[in-house]
N, C-alpha and C positions, 0 to 999 in steps of 0.2 A: 420845241414843241414836239411831244411824243404822238407819234401814228399811230392808229388802232386799225385793223380791221375786223369787223363784226362777224361773226359765223354762227348763226342761227337758222332752225327752219321755219319760225313763225316770224313772220311781218312785222307783226306788232308788237312783240319783244325786240327786235331789233329799232323798230321805231322810238322805242320808251327808253332804250340805251341812247340812241343818237339823241332823242333830246336832252336827255341829262349831260352829253358830252358838249354839245352846244353853250353850256352854261361854264364849262371850264375853260381858263387860258391854259392849262398844260397839256391838255389832250386834245386832239383831233381825230375824226374818224374818216381813214383814209379810204375805206372800202367796204364792201358788204358782202356776203355770200350766203345763199340759203342751204346747201349743201357741201359734203366733201369735195367733188369734184371743182364746185365752184371756188371753194376756198383755197386751193391749192393753185388755180390758175389766178385768184385774184391776188395771192401773196406773190407771185412770181411778178405780178404786174406793178403792184402799189410796194413790194418791200417795206413793209411797215416793221416797227420797232415792237409793236406787242401783236399776238393775234388772242381776240378774247372769243372762245368758242364753247360750244353747247356738243357734251359727247354724245347722245343721241342725234346725231344727223341723219338724214333720209341718206341710203345708200353708203358709203364710206363714214364709218363712223370718227369721233373725233381724236380717238386715240392713234387710229391708224394713219389720221391725216397730220396729226401732230409728230408722226416719226417721219414721214414723208419729209413735212418742213425742216425739221431739225438736220435731216440728210441734207438737204439742198441750201438752207439759209439759218446756218448753226445760231446764227447772232440773233435771231429774232426770239424774243420770249412769248412764252404760250403761257394763255390762264384758261383753264376748263371749268365749264359749270357739269354739275351732277348730279343725279339724284342718288346714286352709289355712293356712299363715303364708307364703305368696309375697306379692311387692309388690302384684301385681293386687289381691287381695283387702284387703290393708290399705290402700289407696286408696280402696276402696269403703266401708270404717270408718269412715275420715277424714272421707269425704264425708258419712257417715250421722251424724255428730257423735260417733261413738263414743268414751269415755274412754279406753278399754282394751281390747287385744286380745289374747288370751292361748290359749296353746296346751291343748288339751282335757286334757291330760296331766299339767296344771301339778300340784304339790304344795301341800299346805293352807297352809303358811307363807308360801310367797311370793304365794299367792292373798291372804291376809290380808293383806300387808304393801300388794300393790295395792290392795286395799280402802281400806286406813287412806290410802293416798296420795289414793286419788281424792275420798274422803269431805273432804280437804283442798282440796281444787279441782284437783289438778293432773289432768296428761292424760299419763298413763304411756305410752300410743301414739306418742307423739312420740319416746320414748327407744328404741322398738322400731324407727323408721324411721332413726333414727342408728345402730343396732347392726347391722343385717344392709343389706349394701349393696346387693343386688339390689332390696331394697324402697325405699332411698334412692333410687336411679336409677330407679326405676318411680314413685315419687312426684314427683321432682324433673320428671321427664319429662310427667307426667301435668298438673301445674303449669303447664310452658313451655306445655302445647297450650291449657290455658286462656286463658293471657294471648294466645297466637295470634288466639282464636276470641273476645276481648274488644273492641269497637272505643272502649273510653271512651275522652274525649277528657280526664278528669279527672286534671290534670297536678299540682295543687297538692297541696302535702304539708304537712301540721300538724305533722309531725315534723322535730326539730331534726337539722342536721350529724351530730352525735355518735347519733343515735337511728337516721338511715339507716344511717351504719356499721355499728351494731351488728344490725341487722334484716337486713344484707345478710350479714355472717357468720355470722346464725342460720340464713338462706338456703342459705347453703354448707355447713350440717351441723355446725357449730363449737358445742361446749360453752361453759356459761359461764365454764368456767377458761380455756378455749382462746380465747376472745372477750378475756378480761380479759388474758391476755397479751399478745394481739398489738396491743390499745391501749393497754399500759400502764396500766391501771387495776385496780382492785380487782374482786375476785369479788361484792361487797357492792354497787358501782356497777354493775356489769352486771344484777344482779337489778332494782337500782330504774330503769334504762334499760328493761328489759323491762315492766317494770311499769306505767311512763308510756307506753309504746307501746300496750299492751292496752287501756289506760283511754282514748289519743287515738283509738285507731281503733274500739272499744268492741267488741272480739273478746274470745273465752275464752281463746285460748291461742297458743303461739308459732306454730304451723302455719297457722292463720288469719291471722295478721297477716302471716307470708310472702305467704300469695295475695293479700291486700288490696294488699298493696305491690306486688306484681308485676303484677296485674291494673291498675294506674293508672302504671305505668311508672316508679316512684321507686326500684326495683332491680333487677338482671338476676340471674338464675342461669345459669351455665355448667356443664353437665354435665361430667363426666371424661370425657377423651378431646377434646373441642369443640377 
């Protein structure tokens, strides 16, 4: 059973979600909060698997709460609702360690699917980066600035040449299927390479792996139009 803490400023919204979760056998509501401070306290108390939270909370906003939670409870997955789906906000969510970033008006079934994916350890926020061109451009631009600001001399790479090729294509925004086609390997082989990369770099998802590799100069990302 996957435990969830609901965080939203409106009681009726939380009640609606609680009603939906009551019909599910795989999820249970472990607690609720109406603002950021309550959310942090409830997470400390309940230690849930997932926090489902609105960005625009009274007082401390959801992004700041996410940063606090990920620092103290890195194993907890965070799913955010927001009315702002532009690149700058998605980049902030990625930096905060958020697993999924959803529109406020999302319907129940897509939300349930997202939570199921997150429960399996996936990061649907990465799919959002790839699906929205302005978001992808903002993310890549921000990562490039991170590289420019990093003076690390660490050029040794634990990755094999094939893994470097895979992570370069991941950084370019290609899907596993597209990577498989370009490298003439199977989709499962791509997945195996990605899993190996994450394990070697001790990171949680593809986006973190790209940042790690870029900051050490192992790969470069060329933005559209360069």
